[in-house]
Structures are given as structure tokens and as C-alpha cells.
N, CA, C and O atoms as a GROMACS GRO file, in nm:
protein
  324
    1UNK      N    1   4.134   2.146  -0.573
    1UNK     CA    2   4.050   2.027  -0.574
    1UNK      C    3   4.023   1.986  -0.718
    1UNK      O    4   3.965   2.064  -0.794
    2UNK      N    5   4.064   1.868  -0.756
    2UNK     CA    6   4.047   1.821  -0.892
    2UNK      C    7   3.908   1.765  -0.916
    2UNK      O    8   3.831   1.743  -0.823
    3UNK      N    9   3.878   1.743  -1.041
    3UNK     CA   10   3.748   1.691  -1.080
    3UNK      C   11   3.725   1.550  -1.026
    3UNK      O   12   3.612   1.514  -0.991
    4UNK      N   13   3.830   1.469  -1.019
    4UNK     CA   14   3.813   1.332  -0.971
    4UNK      C   15   3.778   1.328  -0.823
    4UNK      O   16   3.711   1.236  -0.777
    5UNK      N   17   3.823   1.427  -0.748
    5UNK     CA   18   3.790   1.432  -0.606
    5UNK      C   19   3.643   1.465  -0.585
    5UNK      O   20   3.582   1.417  -0.489
    6UNK      N   21   3.586   1.544  -0.672
    6UNK     CA   22   3.446   1.582  -0.658
    6UNK      C   23   3.352   1.471  -0.703
    6UNK      O   24   3.242   1.458  -0.650
    7UNK      N   25   3.392   1.391  -0.799
    7UNK     CA   26   3.302   1.292  -0.855
    7UNK      C   27   3.296   1.162  -0.774
    7UNK      O   28   3.207   1.080  -0.798
    8UNK      N   29   3.386   1.142  -0.681
    8UNK     CA   30   3.387   1.018  -0.605
    8UNK      C   31   3.311   1.036  -0.474
    8UNK      O   32   3.346   1.122  -0.393
    9UNK      N   33   3.206   0.954  -0.452
    9UNK     CA   34   3.134   0.964  -0.326
    9UNK      C   35   3.217   0.911  -0.209
    9UNK      O   36   3.287   0.811  -0.222
   10UNK      N   37   3.208   0.980  -0.097
   10UNK     CA   38   3.284   0.938   0.020
   10UNK      C   39   3.200   0.854   0.114
   10UNK      O   40   3.253   0.774   0.190
   11UNK      N   41   3.070   0.872   0.111
   11UNK     CA   42   2.979   0.798   0.198
   11UNK      C   43   2.958   0.657   0.144
   11UNK      O   44   2.933   0.640   0.024
   12UNK      N   45   2.970   0.554   0.229
   12UNK     CA   46   2.949   0.416   0.182
   12UNK      C   47   2.809   0.393   0.124
   12UNK      O   48   2.793   0.315   0.030
   13UNK      N   49   2.708   0.462   0.178
   13UNK     CA   50   2.573   0.446   0.124
   13UNK      C   51   2.565   0.501  -0.018
   13UNK      O   52   2.497   0.445  -0.103
   14UNK      N   53   2.634   0.611  -0.042
   14UNK     CA   54   2.637   0.667  -0.177
   14UNK      C   55   2.705   0.572  -0.274
   14UNK      O   56   2.661   0.559  -0.389
   15UNK      N   57   2.811   0.508  -0.231
   15UNK     CA   58   2.881   0.412  -0.316
   15UNK      C   59   2.791   0.293  -0.349
   15UNK      O   60   2.792   0.243  -0.462
   16UNK      N   61   2.714   0.248  -0.250
   16UNK     CA   62   2.623   0.135  -0.275
   16UNK      C   63   2.517   0.174  -0.379
   16UNK      O   64   2.485   0.094  -0.467
   17UNK      N   65   2.464   0.296  -0.368
   17UNK     CA   66   2.365   0.340  -0.466
   17UNK      C   67   2.427   0.357  -0.603
   17UNK      O   68   2.362   0.333  -0.705
   18UNK      N   69   2.551   0.399  -0.607
   18UNK     CA   70   2.621   0.412  -0.734
   18UNK      C   71   2.636   0.275  -0.800
   18UNK      O   72   2.615   0.261  -0.921
   19UNK      N   73   2.673   0.175  -0.722
   19UNK     CA   74   2.685   0.038  -0.773
   19UNK      C   75   2.547  -0.015  -0.814
   19UNK      O   76   2.535  -0.082  -0.917
   20UNK      N   77   2.446   0.014  -0.736
   20UNK     CA   78   2.309  -0.029  -0.766
   20UNK      C   79   2.263   0.029  -0.900
   20UNK      O   80   2.208  -0.043  -0.983
   21UNK      N   81   2.286   0.159  -0.921
   21UNK     CA   82   2.246   0.223  -1.045
   21UNK      C   83   2.328   0.172  -1.164
   21UNK      O   84   2.275   0.156  -1.273
   22UNK      N   85   2.456   0.146  -1.142
   22UNK     CA   86   2.539   0.091  -1.249
   22UNK      C   87   2.491  -0.050  -1.285
   22UNK      O   88   2.488  -0.086  -1.403
   23UNK      N   89   2.453  -0.129  -1.186
   23UNK     CA   90   2.401  -0.264  -1.212
   23UNK      C   91   2.271  -0.256  -1.291
   23UNK      O   92   2.247  -0.338  -1.380
   24UNK      N   93   2.186  -0.159  -1.260
   24UNK     CA   94   2.061  -0.142  -1.334
   24UNK      C   95   2.090  -0.105  -1.479
   24UNK      O   96   2.024  -0.156  -1.570
   25UNK      N   97   2.187  -0.020  -1.501
   25UNK     CA   98   2.222   0.019  -1.638
   25UNK      C   99   2.280  -0.099  -1.716
   25UNK      O  100   2.247  -0.119  -1.832
   26UNK      N  101   2.366  -0.176  -1.652
   26UNK     CA  102   2.425  -0.293  -1.718
   26UNK      C  103   2.317  -0.396  -1.751
   26UNK      O  104   2.319  -0.456  -1.858
   27UNK      N  105   2.224  -0.415  -1.660
   27UNK     CA  106   2.115  -0.509  -1.682
   27UNK      C  107   2.026  -0.463  -1.798
   27UNK      O  108   1.982  -0.544  -1.879
   28UNK      N  109   2.000  -0.333  -1.805
   28UNK     CA  110   1.919  -0.280  -1.914
   28UNK      C  111   1.989  -0.298  -2.048
   28UNK      O  112   1.926  -0.336  -2.147
   29UNK      N  113   2.118  -0.270  -2.052
   29UNK     CA  114   2.193  -0.286  -2.177
   29UNK      C  115   2.196  -0.433  -2.217
   29UNK      O  116   2.180  -0.465  -2.335
   30UNK      N  117   2.217  -0.522  -2.122
   30UNK     CA  118   2.218  -0.666  -2.152
   30UNK      C  119   2.082  -0.710  -2.205
   30UNK      O  120   2.076  -0.792  -2.298
   31UNK      N  121   1.975  -0.658  -2.148
   31UNK     CA  122   1.841  -0.693  -2.196
   31UNK      C  123   1.815  -0.645  -2.337
   31UNK      O  124   1.758  -0.718  -2.418
   32UNK      N  125   1.856  -0.522  -2.366
   32UNK     CA  126   1.836  -0.467  -2.500
   32UNK      C  127   1.921  -0.541  -2.603
   32UNK      O  128   1.874  -0.571  -2.713
   33UNK      N  129   2.044  -0.572  -2.567
   33UNK     CA  130   2.132  -0.645  -2.660
   33UNK      C  131   2.077  -0.785  -2.686
   33UNK      O  132   2.076  -0.831  -2.800
   34UNK      N  133   2.031  -0.853  -2.581
   34UNK     CA  134   1.977  -0.988  -2.603
   34UNK      C  135   1.848  -0.984  -2.684
   34UNK      O  136   1.823  -1.073  -2.765
   35UNK      N  137   1.766  -0.881  -2.663
   35UNK     CA  138   1.644  -0.867  -2.743
   35UNK      C  139   1.679  -0.842  -2.890
   35UNK      O  140   1.617  -0.898  -2.980
   36UNK      N  141   1.779  -0.758  -2.912
   36UNK     CA  142   1.822  -0.732  -3.049
   36UNK      C  143   1.877  -0.859  -3.115
   36UNK      O  144   1.849  -0.885  -3.232
   37UNK      N  145   1.954  -0.937  -3.039
   37UNK     CA  146   2.006  -1.063  -3.094
   37UNK      C  147   1.894  -1.160  -3.131
   37UNK      O  148   1.899  -1.225  -3.235
   38UNK      N  149   1.794  -1.168  -3.045
   38UNK     CA  150   1.680  -1.257  -3.074
   38UNK      C  151   1.609  -1.212  -3.200
   38UNK      O  152   1.578  -1.293  -3.288
   39UNK      N  153   1.582  -1.081  -3.209
   39UNK     CA  154   1.511  -1.031  -3.326
   39UNK      C  155   1.591  -1.050  -3.454
   39UNK      O  156   1.536  -1.091  -3.556
   40UNK      N  157   1.719  -1.020  -3.449
   40UNK     CA  158   1.802  -1.036  -3.568
   40UNK      C  159   1.811  -1.182  -3.612
   40UNK      O  160   1.806  -1.212  -3.731
   41UNK      N  161   1.824  -1.273  -3.516
   41UNK     CA  162   1.833  -1.415  -3.552
   41UNK      C  163   1.699  -1.467  -3.605
   41UNK      O  164   1.696  -1.547  -3.698
   42UNK      N  165   1.589  -1.420  -3.546
   42UNK     CA  166   1.457  -1.462  -3.596
   42UNK      C  167   1.432  -1.409  -3.736
   42UNK      O  168   1.382  -1.482  -3.822
   43UNK      N  169   1.468  -1.282  -3.760
   43UNK     CA  170   1.450  -1.225  -3.894
   43UNK      C  171   1.539  -1.296  -3.995
   43UNK      O  172   1.503  -1.305  -4.113
   44UNK      N  173   1.651  -1.345  -3.952
   44UNK     CA  174   1.741  -1.418  -4.040
   44UNK      C  175   1.702  -1.562  -4.060
   44UNK      O  176   1.767  -1.634  -4.136
   45UNK      N  177   1.598  -1.606  -3.994
   45UNK     CA  178   1.551  -1.743  -4.009
   45UNK      C  179   1.616  -1.842  -3.915
   45UNK      O  180   1.597  -1.963  -3.930
   46UNK      N  181   1.693  -1.794  -3.818
   46UNK     CA  182   1.761  -1.882  -3.725
   46UNK      C  183   1.678  -1.911  -3.601
   46UNK      O  184   1.566  -1.864  -3.586
   47UNK      N  185   1.737  -1.990  -3.515
   47UNK     CA  186   1.675  -2.023  -3.388
   47UNK      C  187   1.767  -1.977  -3.276
   47UNK      O  188   1.866  -2.044  -3.245
   48UNK      N  189   1.735  -1.862  -3.215
   48UNK     CA  190   1.824  -1.810  -3.110
   48UNK      C  191   1.818  -1.894  -2.983
   48UNK      O  192   1.722  -1.968  -2.960
   49UNK      N  193   1.922  -1.881  -2.904
   49UNK     CA  194   1.927  -1.949  -2.775
   49UNK      C  195   1.815  -1.898  -2.687
   49UNK      O  196   1.790  -1.777  -2.682
   50UNK      N  197   1.747  -1.986  -2.617
   50UNK     CA  198   1.633  -1.950  -2.534
   50UNK      C  199   1.674  -1.857  -2.419
   50UNK      O  200   1.592  -1.779  -2.371
   51UNK      N  201   1.797  -1.866  -2.376
   51UNK     CA  202   1.846  -1.780  -2.269
   51UNK      C  203   1.839  -1.632  -2.304
   51UNK      O  204   1.817  -1.548  -2.217
   52UNK      N  205   1.856  -1.600  -2.434
   52UNK     CA  206   1.844  -1.460  -2.475
   52UNK      C  207   1.702  -1.408  -2.451
   52UNK      O  208   1.683  -1.293  -2.412
   53UNK      N  209   1.602  -1.495  -2.476
   53UNK     CA  210   1.463  -1.456  -2.448
   53UNK      C  211   1.444  -1.428  -2.299
   53UNK      O  212   1.381  -1.329  -2.261
   54UNK      N  213   1.499  -1.515  -2.217
   54UNK     CA  214   1.483  -1.499  -2.073
   54UNK      C  215   1.556  -1.375  -2.021
   54UNK      O  216   1.505  -1.304  -1.934
   55UNK      N  217   1.673  -1.349  -2.074
   55UNK     CA  218   1.747  -1.230  -2.032
   55UNK      C  219   1.666  -1.105  -2.064
   55UNK      O  220   1.658  -1.013  -1.983
   56UNK      N  221   1.607  -1.102  -2.183
   56UNK     CA  222   1.527  -0.985  -2.222
   56UNK      C  223   1.398  -0.976  -2.140
   56UNK      O  224   1.360  -0.868  -2.096
   57UNK      N  225   1.331  -1.090  -2.120
   57UNK     CA  226   1.203  -1.089  -2.048
   57UNK      C  227   1.218  -1.054  -1.901
   57UNK      O  228   1.132  -0.988  -1.844
   58UNK      N  229   1.326  -1.097  -1.840
   58UNK     CA  230   1.346  -1.072  -1.697
   58UNK      C  231   1.431  -0.946  -1.675
   58UNK      O  232   1.401  -0.866  -1.587
   59UNK      N  233   1.535  -0.931  -1.754
   59UNK     CA  234   1.630  -0.822  -1.732
   59UNK      C  235   1.572  -0.684  -1.752
   59UNK      O  236   1.597  -0.595  -1.671
   60UNK      N  237   1.496  -0.664  -1.858
   60UNK     CA  238   1.443  -0.530  -1.884
   60UNK      C  239   1.344  -0.482  -1.776
   60UNK      O  240   1.359  -0.369  -1.729
   61UNK      N  241   1.247  -0.562  -1.735
   61UNK     CA  242   1.158  -0.515  -1.627
   61UNK      C  243   1.230  -0.493  -1.494
   61UNK      O  244   1.201  -0.398  -1.422
   62UNK      N  245   1.325  -0.581  -1.462
   62UNK     CA  246   1.400  -0.564  -1.337
   62UNK      C  247   1.484  -0.436  -1.342
   62UNK      O  248   1.489  -0.361  -1.245
   63UNK      N  249   1.548  -0.411  -1.456
   63UNK     CA  250   1.626  -0.289  -1.472
   63UNK      C  251   1.538  -0.166  -1.462
   63UNK      O  252   1.578  -0.065  -1.405
   64UNK      N  253   1.417  -0.173  -1.518
   64UNK     CA  254   1.323  -0.062  -1.511
   64UNK      C  255   1.284  -0.032  -1.367
   64UNK      O  256   1.281   0.085  -1.326
   65UNK      N  257   1.256  -0.135  -1.290
   65UNK     CA  258   1.220  -0.116  -1.149
   65UNK      C  259   1.339  -0.062  -1.070
   65UNK      O  260   1.323   0.025  -0.986
   66UNK      N  261   1.458  -0.115  -1.098
   66UNK     CA  262   1.578  -0.066  -1.029
   66UNK      C  263   1.604   0.082  -1.059
   66UNK      O  264   1.636   0.159  -0.969
   67UNK      N  265   1.590   0.120  -1.186
   67UNK     CA  266   1.611   0.260  -1.222
   67UNK      C  267   1.502   0.348  -1.161
   67UNK      O  268   1.529   0.462  -1.122
   68UNK      N  269   1.381   0.297  -1.152
   68UNK     CA  270   1.274   0.372  -1.086
   68UNK      C  271   1.305   0.393  -0.939
   68UNK      O  272   1.280   0.502  -0.885
   69UNK      N  273   1.358   0.291  -0.872
   69UNK     CA  274   1.396   0.305  -0.732
   69UNK      C  275   1.507   0.409  -0.716
   69UNK      O  276   1.505   0.488  -0.622
   70UNK      N  277   1.604   0.408  -0.807
   70UNK     CA  278   1.710   0.507  -0.802
   70UNK      C  279   1.657   0.648  -0.825
   70UNK      O  280   1.704   0.743  -0.762
   71UNK      N  281   1.560   0.661  -0.914
   71UNK     CA  282   1.500   0.792  -0.940
   71UNK      C  283   1.422   0.842  -0.820
   71UNK      O  284   1.431   0.959  -0.784
   72UNK      N  285   1.344   0.754  -0.758
   72UNK     CA  286   1.268   0.793  -0.638
   72UNK      C  287   1.364   0.833  -0.526
   72UNK      O  288   1.338   0.931  -0.456
   73UNK      N  289   1.472   0.761  -0.509
   73UNK     CA  290   1.569   0.795  -0.407
   73UNK      C  291   1.633   0.931  -0.435
   73UNK      O  292   1.652   1.011  -0.343
   74UNK      N  293   1.664   0.957  -0.561
   74UNK     CA  294   1.724   1.086  -0.596
   74UNK      C  295   1.628   1.202  -0.571
   74UNK      O  296   1.671   1.308  -0.526
   75UNK      N  297   1.501   1.183  -0.600
   75UNK     CA  298   1.402   1.288  -0.574
   75UNK      C  299   1.387   1.310  -0.424
   75UNK      O  300   1.383   1.425  -0.379
   76UNK      N  301   1.379   1.202  -0.347
   76UNK     CA  302   1.365   1.218  -0.202
   76UNK      C  303   1.487   1.286  -0.142
   76UNK      O  304   1.474   1.370  -0.054
   77UNK      N  305   1.605   1.250  -0.190
   77UNK     CA  306   1.728   1.310  -0.140
   77UNK      C  307   1.734   1.458  -0.176
   77UNK      O  308   1.778   1.540  -0.096
   78UNK      N  309   1.690   1.491  -0.297
   78UNK     CA  310   1.691   1.629  -0.343
   78UNK      C  311   1.598   1.716  -0.261
   78UNK      O  312   1.628   1.833  -0.234
   79UNK      N  313   1.484   1.662  -0.222
   79UNK     CA  314   1.386   1.738  -0.143
   79UNK      C  315   1.434   1.763  -0.001
   79UNK      O  316   1.394   1.860   0.062
   80UNK      N  317   1.522   1.674   0.049
   80UNK     CA  318   1.576   1.691   0.184
   80UNK      C  319   1.680   1.802   0.189
   80UNK      O  320   1.699   1.864   0.294
   81UNK      N  321   1.748   1.829   0.078
   81UNK     CA  322   1.855   1.929   0.077
   81UNK      C  323   1.804   2.068   0.090
   81UNK      O  324   1.882   2.163   0.090
   0.00000   0.00000   0.00000
């Protein structure tokens, strides 16, 4: 049995949670990058696109809640085992 066989979930629910957690991570990275872009442009005296502000303001809290849901699910699943 190879390593790739062990790392791939076979249950469709597990795959959905994997996609959910990956989406939360991507959203968090996008929020941090957009926040960094806003700060760098402001420090440079520029006027950043307003969408970067919105991505940071909405994306980071949503990603935090999504990651919290994934963490709660992992704890509940661990306690059932």
C-alpha cells in the first residue's frame, strides 16, 4: 500500500470536508495577501483598489469561521473513534 493510497479519502463526505478546508485556507491566504497589498500601497502613498479592502474585511473572518468549523468537526470525529 503506497502513501498516495493512504492520503486519499474514499468517503464522499471526507472529500467534501477536504475541499471545504482547502477553500478556507485559500480564502485566508487571499485575505492576507490583499491586506498586505493594501498596506504596502498605502505606505507607498498610493490608492489601492477598494476590492482589496473588501476581500480582506470579508475573507479573513469567513476563513476564520470556516477553519473553526473544520476544527470542531475534527474534534468531534476524534472523540467518536
